[in-house]
C-alpha positions, 0 to 999 in steps of 0.5 A: 060931293056929299058922302053918306055911309050906313050899314048898306054901304056908301052913297055919294050925292053931288052938291049940284043936286042938293043945290038944285033941290033946295033952290027949287023948294025955296023959290016955290015958297010964297013971298020969295021974289028971287034968289041972290048969287052967293059966290063969284062962280054963280055970278059968272055962270048967270052972266054967261048963260043969261038965265038963273042957275039952279043953285043960285043963292044956295050953299049946302055943306056937312057939319057933324054928319048932318046937312047945313043949308044956307039960302040967300033970298029976296022977298016980296015987299009987304009980306011978313018976313018971319012967316016966310022964313019959317015956311022956307025952313020947314019946306026945305027941311022936309024936301031934303029929308024926303028925297035923300033920307039925310038929316038936316041940322040947320037951314039958315035963311038970309034975306038980302033984299026986297022987291016990289011986285 
């Protein structure tokens, strides 16, 4: 649970909401072939449900009052990885700040593999 406090009161936002929001934004970027499980619980849920979970490859936490997002992706072979990562960072930052009005400190993108399409 991520808690945001301001002069109007406190707002609690679930980790699942952020992970789903970020995962969807990152998956829609050009050159992203898929997401990679980052925790054993994501792997177990994927195996049991036999489909991708919305938070696959996403970890969101707070550091210094700002959000830090970690993404683990698989890219399409032959595309410019630097351009893909910049696109993902910009889109994820925009989507989070637009949907929640929370400031994003960092978006860390880890390229864990390549896939030929």
